[in-house]
Each structure stands twice: as C-alpha cells, then as structure tokens.
N, C-alpha and C positions, 0 to 999 in steps of 0.2 A: 504495498501500501505507499508506505513512504517513496519508494521511485516515483509512481503513479500521482501523488500528491505532489511533488516536485515539479514533475512537469507540469502537472495542469497550472500549478502556480507559479511556473514561469510562461505558459501560455497567455494566462489571464494575464499577467503584467503587462506582458508586449501588448496584447490588446486592448488594455485599457488604456497605455500609454499613448499606442497610435490614436485613439479615438479623442484623449486628452487634446495632443498635438493639432489634430482636426479642427477643434471645437474653439481651444482659444488661441491659436497661434495663426491658423488657416482662415478661422471663422466659415465653417465650411464642414459643417456636423456630418456625420454620413450615417447616424443611428440616433432613434428617439431619447429621451432622455431615463425613459421606464426601462430600455433596452439598457443603457448605460449602466443604473441602479444595481440591475439586477447582476450585471456581472463584477459590480464593485461588493455587493454583498456575498457573491460567490466567494472571491478575492478573499474577503475577512473572514467568512468561515472558516476556509482550509487553514489561512494560516494562525485564527484561533486553535486548530484542532493539532496543529504543528507547526509552532514557536520557532522550532528549530531553524525552520526553513524562510523565517522572516530576512529579508535584507533591506540595507538601508534606501536603495533606489524603485522600493515599493511605494505604490501610491499611497497605500491605508499609512505611512510612515511620516506624510505632510503633518499630519497634529497628531497630538494625543499625548506629549509628556506634560509630566506634572510643570505648574507654574512657576519659575525661577525669582528667587528671592533678589537678585539684581544682573544687569548685563557686567561679563567679564568684558576684556579689552583685546584687540585684536592691532598687532602693527602690522601696515602695510607692507609688503616686501620692497616697492617702488611707490612713494608720494603720489597720494593724490593731487595734482597741481590744482591751482585754478588758473582761471583765463584772463588774459587783459583784454580791456574793452574798447569796441568801436561804439560813437554814439551818434555818429552821422556820415555822409559820404566820404566826405574829406578825410575821416580818421581811417574808414575803409580804404580808400586808396594808396594814405599814405602806410598803412599796413603792408601791404605791396609794393611797395616801393623800396622798404627797408629790407623787404625777402630779396629784391633784386640786387640789391646793394652787396647782399651778405652772398647771394648767388649770380655773379656777373653772365654766366655761361646761360643760364636760362632766362630765354626772352618771355616768353609767356607761360606764366604758371598753372599748371593744373589745380584746380582747389576741389574739394570737396565740402558742399553745404549740406548741413544737418540742422533739425529743429533744437533751438536753446528751451528743454523741457521747463517746466517748472514742478519739480519734484524734489524727491532724496535720493542722493547719490549712493549707491552702494560699490560693494567690491564684492564677486562669486569667485570661489577657489575652488578648482576641480582638479583629482589629482586621481589621472588614468581615467577621467570619464567621467569619475563620483563625485558630486558635490559633497565639497568637506566644512565649508564653513563659508559665513556671508556676513558683512561688517558695514556699517555707516564708513561715511567719508569722516567723521570726526573733524579733527585740526587738520587732517592730510597728512599726518604721519600715523596717527594712532586713532582708531574706529570703536565702535561697539559692536560687542560679537552679538548680532541677532540672525542666526544660522537656524535657529528653529523658525523663527519668523518666515526667513525667505522661501522655506521649505514649503510654507502655506501657500505661495502664489504660483496660480496655477500655471503663468506664463514662463516660472522659471523652473528648466528640468531638473530633476534630481539625478539623473544621467544623461549625458551628450549623445546624441544619435551620429550615426556614419561615423565613418573613418579618422583619422587623424588626432585624436581626443588621447595619445598617450603622453604622459609626462603633466608636469604643472600648468594648468592655464588659468590665469583670473583674468575676468570678465567685469567688466566695468560698466555701468548702465544707471540710469534713472529709474524709480518707484514713483509711481503718477497715480491719480481717482480721476478719474472723468466725471465731468459737470453733472450727466445724468445720475451718474454712481450717487455721486457727492449729497445732492438735492435729495434722494429716497436715504440716504443714510441719515442727512440731519433731520428728515421726516420723521425718522424712525425714534431718532434719540428724544425730538419734541415729544414724542407721545408717550414716553417713558421718564419725562420730566427730569429729560438730561441736556445738560449745555449743550448748540450746535459749536460745530468748528468754524472757525470764522472763512476759511478756504478750501480749497480743496488741496492743497501742497500742507498746510495743517495738519488735513486728515489723514492724508498718507502719512507724515511722518510720526503724529500720535498712534497710529494704526501699527507702524512698523517695528515703533518703539514699546509695544506693549510687552509685559512680560509673562503674560499669558498667552500661549501661541494660537489658543483654540479660539482668544478673542481677533486676534489676527486675520484666522482661517474665514471669519465671517465677514471680513471687508474687502470690499469691491477692489483688490489694488492689483496693479500690470507692471510688467518689466519691460524697459524699452532698452536693448544692449549699444554703447557709442563707442567704448575702446577696452584698452587690455591693459596689464600690468606684466608680471611674468607671462609671456608665451613660448613652453618650450617647443612645440612643432610647428614652424613657420614656413613647412616645404609649401609652395604654389603662394605664398604671402609677400606681394612686393608692392601694395599699393593699402588704404583706410579703404577703399571699395571692397579691397580681397577678404580685409577682414570683414564685413558688412555680411558679404559672401558667406564665410566662414560661420558666420552667427547663426544663417540662416539652416547652414548644415547641420549645426550642432543643436538645432530644435528650437531656438529662438524666434520671437515675434520681434521683426526688427520695422521700426518707424518707416514708412513706405515715401514719406516726402524728402528723402535724400537724393540729391542732386550732385553729379559733376560737372564743373564747371571748367571752360580753357580759357583764363585770361578773368582780371578783376571785374572787366563790363559784363560779363554775364554773371558772376555774383551781385555785382548792385541788382541787374533785374532781378536775379533769386530772392536778395533780401526784398523785394517790393512785392514779389509773389507771397513769400512766408508772410507779410504784413498783412495782404489780405486775406491769406488763408485763418489769419488769427481770429478772426471774426467766425468762421465757419466752424474750425473743429470743437470736438467735443472735450477736450483739453485744452490745459494753460499752456500757454508759450510767451519768450519775453525775447527772442531775440534769434538770431542764427548762428551757429556756431560753424566759422570756414577753418578749414583746415587743407594744408599742401597736403597731394593726392599720394605722393612718392615717400615712401618710408625712407630710403634712401637720403632724401634730401628732408627732410624732418633730422635722420639723424646727424646729418653735417651741419643743419641750425644748432640744434641743441635745446636747453633749456635756461633760463633767468634764475633767479633765486625761490621765486616763488611760480613762475608760468613758463608754458614752453614758447620759443621765438617762432614756430610753426603756424600756431595755432590763435585764432580770436574769436572773442564773444561778440558779433556785432548787433546790438542791441536796440530794442523798439522804442518808438519815443514814448515816454509815459502819457498813461491818460489819466487826464485830467479834470477838475469841476470845480465849482465856484461855491462858495460858502461864508459864514461869517464867525469872526471871532469874540467868543463870548465873554470870554474872561481869560488871564494868564497868570499862573500860578507858580512858585519855584520849589522843583523839589529837589531835595538833600539825597548825595548817591553814597556809597560807602567811603568815598576818600574825603568826605565835605563839600565836592563841590553843587554848587547851585546851578540848577538847569531849568530854564523858564521853558513853560508846557502852556500852548493854548488849549483851552477847549473851546471845540465847535459846533456847529448845529450840525447833527449828524447826517454825513452827505454819503451816498455809495460811490467810490472809486473802483471803476475794475473790477466789477461785483463783492467788493468788500467793504462794509459801512463804517467810514472814518469818523470820529467824534475829537481825536485830540492829536496834537501833533507837537513835536520837541520843534523850538525853537532856539536851539543850541547855547546861545552865549547872547551875552548883552551890545556888544559887538554885532552880530549879526543881526540883533532888532532893529540898532542903530541903523545899519546898513540897508536896509532894507525899511524902514520907517514904521515898521508893525506897531499899531496901537488896537487898543483892546475898543471891540466894535467895529474893525475895520471889516469890507469884504474882500477876502482874499481869492486867489488860486493856487489848488495842492494837486499835488500829483503824487504818484506813490514810485519813490525814486528804484528803479530795477524791480516794479511791479509790486513791491514789497514794503518800503519804508515809507510813510507819508512823510512831505515837506511842501512849506509854504512857499511858489515860486514868486510870486508878486503881490504888490497890495493893490486892489482896483480904487486909486485915491479918487477918481470921479465920481464914484459912488460915497463918498464921505459928506456927511449931514451936519456937522457940528460938533455932534458927541462922542467922537472919538478921543479915547483916553489914553496920552503916553505911557510908557510902564519902564518901569526902571528895578533892575534886583535889587531886593532889602539889603538894608545896612544891618541888619538883625538877621538872624537865622528865623525859619519862619517855622522851625520845631524845638527849637530849646530857647530862642531870643539870645543867643550871644551875639557876638560882634560878628560880621563877615570881612575877609579881607582880599583886596584883588593884587597879585602881584604885580610890579609894574613889566614885568615881561611875561608876562601870560595872559590868556583871553578869560581865562575861568575865575566867577568870585566862589573864595569855600569857607562854608563855617569853619572857625578855627577849637574849638570843643571839641576834642577828642572823644568824649563821654557822652555827644550829642547821640539822642533816641535811635535818629533815622539814620545814622551813621552805622550805631551800634545795632540795627536789625538787618541792614544791609551786608554788613561782612559777615555776620552769622550765616544770612542766608546763601551766602558766596561759600563759606566754611564749611556748611553742610551738604551744597550740591553734589550731585549725581559723579560729574568728573572730582569731585575735589575729597572730601571724608565721605562723603557718600551717606549721609543720616536719612534713611528714609522714613516722611511722614514729617520731616520740618520742614514745613511750607510757612507762607506769610502768615497766614492766623494764625498759627500757633507761635509762631515768633512775636509776632506784633501782641499777644499776650503776656509771654514771658517775659518782655522787655518792659512792659507796662506797668506790669505787676512787681516788677525789680525781681524778680528772680535772677534775670542771668544780666548780666552789663556787659560780658566778653566773651570769646568764644568757650574760653578755658571754664566759665561757668556751665558748660554745657555737661560736663564730666560731673558734676556736682548736685545734679539735680535724682529726683527721685520718683516713683511712682506716685507714691502721696501726694507730692507737689504737684504732682501733673493731673491727678484724680479731680483735685479742685479746678479746674479751668471747666470754661465751656464745652461741651459739646465733648467732653473727654471721658470714657467711659475706661476700667481699671483696665480692657483687655488692650485698649489702645495706647492705654500710658505704658502699659509691660511692654509693648510691641515697639515701640518710641526708644525707651530704657534700653532696651536690646538690642536696636539699631546705634545708638550712640556708642555702647560698650562694645560695641564689633567694630566701630569705627577706632578703635585705639589703636590696631592692630596694622592700620595702613601706612606704606610705601612714606618714607622719606620726601620724596618727590611730589606725591599727593599733598602732604603735610606743607609744604613750602609753598606750593599753589594755591591750598587753600587758606595759606593766612592772608593772601590778599595783595601782595607786594604788587605795584602800577610795574606795569610792564612786564610784570613776570606769567606768561600763561604755561600752560601745560607744559610744551617743548621747550622753553628756556627751562622750568622747572627741573625736565630731565637732565638736561645738559650740564645745569649747576650742581645735580648730585651725580653727574657722573665725574665729577673735581672736587666735588667734596663731600665728605662723607657725616656729615655733622652740622647743626644748625651751630654750635657752638664754633666751629671753624668759620663760615661764615662771618661771624661777629668781627674775626680780626681781618677779614681781608680788604685790599683797596682798590680803588676805582683801574686804576693802572693792572693789577692784578688780573681782575675779571676780563679787564679787555683785550688781553692777552689770550683768551678763549677763543677758539674759532666762534661766530654766530652772537655774541658779546659786544653788544656796542655803547657807545657813552652813556645813552638813556637810561639803559638798562643798567649799568654798572654804578651810577648816580644813584639811582634808584635803591637797588639792594645795599649800596652801602648806607644810606641814608634811612633806612627801615631797620635794620642792624644796631644804629648809633643812638636811637631813643628809646630811652629807658622805659616807658610804657611799655613798648612792644617787648622788650626783653623781661618784663619782667611775665608779662603772659607766656613767652615761650619757657620760663623757668616753672609756670603752676601747670602746662602740659605735660611737662616733664614729668612735674611731681603727680600728676592724675595718670602716668603709666603708657602716655604717647612715645611713639619712636621718633625721636627727635636726632635720631643716627642711623647709620644703615649699616651693615656689615660689610665690608669690602677689604677683608685684611687678605685677599688673595692679588689685591691688585698689584701690579709690578708696570715694569720700564720693559718688558723683552719685545715687545712688537714697535719701542721707540718710535712715535708719530707716525709707523707707516699708514698707506690708505688702502684699506681693503674694498672688495666690491665682492657681492656672492650673484653667483646664477644655477641655474636648475634645483632639483629638487633633492636637499641634502638627506641623507640617510639617518643620522645620528641627533641630529640637534635640528629646530626650528629657526626659522631665518633671522625673527629676535635674536634667540639665544645666543647666534653665532655672533651676532653685533655687538652684545653684551660681553662677548669672551674678548673679543677685540678692546673694547673701548676699557675693559679692567684691567688687560694687558698693556694698556699706554697706546694704542692705536686709533683710527678713526676708521670709521666704514658708511662709507658713501653710497648711492644709489645709482649711478651713474660711472660711466669709465671714460677718463679723460687723460691729459698728460701727467698728469699729479696722481693718477693711481699709482699703485707699487704693487699690488696682486690681485688678480681675479682670481676668486675660487670657484671651481667648478664643480655641480655634482650631475647627476643625470639628467638628462635631455639640456642639457645648457643652451640659451638663448643667443640671442645678437650680441650681446654681450662682451661672447667671448671672442667672436669673428672682431668684435670692435679692439679688444685685448691684442689680437695677433695685429692689426692693420698699424697700431701704436707701438708694438713692442711691449707691451707691456707683460710682465710676468703671471704665466699661467699656473697654479698649484691647485692638487685635488684637495677634497675636504681632509683627507689620512694627513698629507702635509701641513695643511693648515693648522690641527690638532697640536703636531708636532712643535710646530714654530712657537706655537701658544705657550710650547713650554709644560704643559700639564695635559694627564687624558681628560676626556670629556667626563669621567666618573667622578675624578676629585675635585673637576670644577665646577659643577653642578651646584654649589654651593652659593660661588659666588654669583650666579645666573639668579 
C-alpha cells in the first residue's frame, strides 16, 4: 500500500500544481472549483494516512503551522538596493546621457521598461528548485523572515518548474493586492468592526507580516518577480528579458506590461503609455523602472553605494488635490525636535484620505508663507507621503493667521531652542514626556528590542502615570502594576512582562540601535558592534577613531561620541546593565588573521550560511562585500558559482574554495561557531 500511496500522492501533487499554475498564473483554469476541491481533499486524506510521505513542496504545506511569536531575520546575500529617481523627461534623458558617457561604444542603448509596482519587496530563495526561505527587503541588508507567509501566496511556486533549477536561485519581486480585492477585504473588516486598511500597499504589507500564516492565507496577495540576487544557473541568460522569460519557465506570473525599448526616445514614449495605464489597471503603480537590458553592460557599469548605475525609477507626476488648513500644531519627537503639522479638511488624494500633513520646520513654513486657514494644493510624494505643494493666495480673505513654532514646549512647557546652524527647534528638557514616549516606542520596536505589545496607548499610560521615565524602567515593571491600567487583564499583563523579560537577551547591535542614537540605524549599529564588543568601549572612542571605520562618516561619529559623553545616557546604560541586559557581546575569537582582506562569496556553501561566512571574515579582521572589484582579495566559491567567479577571473582576483577559506580563517568551522 505504501508504494501505491506514494505514487498516488505524487500524481495528485503534480495534478494540483498544474491546475494551480493554470488558475493563478495563466488565468486559464481547465477544471471546476468543485473538481479541484476533490483533488485537494484526496491529497489531504492520503497525507494524513501517510505522514512520512509529506514533502515541503506539497500544496497542502502552504499553510498549517502554529503562529510565530516573532519574526526572525535573514541576511540578503546581495544587498537589495534602492533606485535613483527621475521626475521628468529631462532627468530621464540625463540618465541616458550618463550611460553613454560611461559606455562610449554604445550609440543606442537597449532598455527594458517594467511597471513600478506599489507593493512590498521580498526575496525568495530556492535551493535546487525548492523554496527554502522568503524575506522582506528590510533595510536592504537584512529583512524579516516571512517564509511561512510567502508559501501561502498562490503565485509563488513551492517548487520551480522546468529545467535550469539547480543550485541557489534568489528571486526578487513585489507582493501586491489589487484594488478589487482590497475593497472586498475592507468591506469584510468593517462588517467585523475592524479598522480598514488605508490603501492596497498597507494591506499587502500588513498581510505579509502576520505572525499567523493562516491569516495571510486568507488575504488575496499576488507576487510579480522583477529581478534576482544570487543566480547560480545562468545558462542561456544574457539580458533582463531572458530573466523574465526564465521566471515564466519557473512557473511565476510575470507582469504583461514589460517592454524592450531601443533608445531613450522609445523609453519616453513608454513612460507616457504607462502613465495612461495607471488609471486603467486594477493595481497601484507609481512609475516605470528602466534598466539596461544587457547584463554584461550592467556589470560594466556596476553600482554606487545604494543604487545601481544601470537602472532608474521614472516616477509619475504626483496626484494633487486642493484643501484647507484648519490648524497647525507642534509635535515633539524622541530627539526633542518640534515638527509643525497641519490638520486639514479631509480630502482624497490618489485613493487615500489625507487629513494631516507635516510642514517640516519653520523655514519651510516661512518660505512657502503657509498660514492657518489657507487653501493649499497638496500631493502625495511618491504616491505615499502627503506634502503641501503651494498656497493658493488668491483665495485669501483676511482671516488667515501666521504661525511660528512655540518658544515653550507644547508638552512639558520647557524652553525650546534653535541652534544657529540648524533648521530644527528643539525642546531641551530630556525628561519631556513626549520625548520619553517616543524613545520608549523606538526602544521596544520589532527591529530594536522587540517587546511585543508595547504600543502607543500602553506607553502613554505608563508615562502619564509615572510608572516609567526611561527605557531602563521597563525592566522594573510588574504584572500587578500593569493590571491596574485601563483595558489590561492579568493575561495581557503577563504576556507583556514575558516579552520584556525575553528582550533582556537581545544582541548588542539591537540594543545599540534601540538606544536611539541619532544617525545610528540597524546597519550602522551592526558595523559598530563588529569593531567594539561593549557599550563601555564605545564610551572611550573619538570621532577620528570612528571615522577610520568604513561606512562611518563625520555625522555618525560626532553623534555617537556626543551620546556617550552625556551623563544621563551613561546612567541609563548603567541601569540597563544592572537589569541584566547584554551591554557587551562575546567576541573572544576575533583576530587579525585576515588583516583587512576583502572577501566575496558566490555559490552554495556546504558547511555554513552566507551570513555566518561573512561574520567569520569580520571576526578574523577582514571585510566581506557583495560585489567583485579590483579591491577584492579573494572570491570564495561554493557549488554552482555565479557571475562573480567570472568577474574575479577577468580582474585576476584569487579564487579559493570553501575549504581553503576556512583554513585561512585559521580555525575550523566547529571551533568558530561560538563566534558566530
């Protein structure tokens, strides 16, 4: 029976996969929903009777695991870069002229134009054709592990179709929700007394980041691929167009509005075509992505620090509307900065109701002569952030009021101060409740100390009732204290205390980011903790010492030094240490054996993950980068290496195996695991 069951299960898996492909990718089903349901139920029954025959690529594995407590993180093997923007025809032509200056032999450039989808970017990793992970873009270096949730999206194959699926294949694309599905979802939420989503992008992002994949499975998400990271089997691929065709072969649904254009004039025409499409499509787009089609030319042009030279996002003109400013108020951020915010007569802009807009600072208010009661033109920059474009002065009737940021803080009534060399006015009271609240919310954020349940309303109560004044006070809270707060039962209080307790063991780099040091984001925090293994060490550093570290500039260096010279900050760090937090990290194995050598990894490594290999390099005094250049010392190749190996041979860079790499690090993998 086992062999018959195995054969039947394989037959059903292939049949269901085929019909999923017909329905979700080709939009051309061959069987009725009832017939499909019968096939699915039969497979479910056979797998329940023979659990040892269940495989990861089974259609029944798309959902079913228990909810997660939190998301882990995944390092991208190659950073997910952003794109430079072109806002008009002149800037699109300037992009073409820059390309031709860098590629003087190319008289007419072949470009590929893809719609710029307004969704959430993710990366899917396949090993030998099987989906092994899915992650969000995050900060471009590290994203959240949403593997379970990506498996619920029917346009994402659990196993790649066709040939050429060997090795590691990283596919990048956009998860979106179409307008019609978005409206149905909001109608359903309103019927259940749930808050509606603001727009399709927010709905897609919120659905993808559910801890319970069963919820994601009920949301109508769609995935369109647009690019790759590591791609170990490039046979027959010479252009971006070839990648698009390969995506089709793999079983992905590709966007039908992708066009190859010969020369920049055709690109301009296609930009106008896409602008016209914008109002006709059932999903949001905010521009056209233009890439050089030939991969060899992309490689020759390379990348800048945060974006490729061979691609640009040609944005659409923002949607604009007219409304009235009802009042202007000052908000206080976690660094004490006062930000003027205009409350507006609600108006719909590009499908989203806008009732508030930031005015940035006093200089901006003065420059545009913005007054209370003014009628203004507003737009959503990049179809996301609303801003005031201009004041309609012809509609003034004499009742408009000039506005200046207050000399006293609107929250604590302390003096405010504006340094001569800065545009921002700040509250100088570090104990200001508004600053305290914002610092605590930042400290508890998922990407920082990840204290689940520590939201705005709870923090408001904790600060207003004087239960906490600094982030260190979080670790002194008790269940009985929380139970006395509004809408807080014993179970909820226990869950929050548990989340606080769990956060004591977060890494040093997350704590450093959580402290809210100006200019120190997640990536900078990681760089600093690679060079200093405790907060006490950072107390002693100078700006010159910090600026000697790659990627640390003068603003970051000055901010870090200033933070660790502040007695109040040092007191908080002392209290955090007394509460058992990790203000240092174990780096006892760190050495200088690699002596600033630069390493690049390509292919599938056997004994360690890519992120672990990079940390081995850093702990041994070297640097790991994502692209091969003349400054690269070694390229480490695993199974099925990609184009980086070819680039290394062209440049004469030394190529070594994974085994040779581990020997050069001067310690075996098992001995080094503690340092990772």
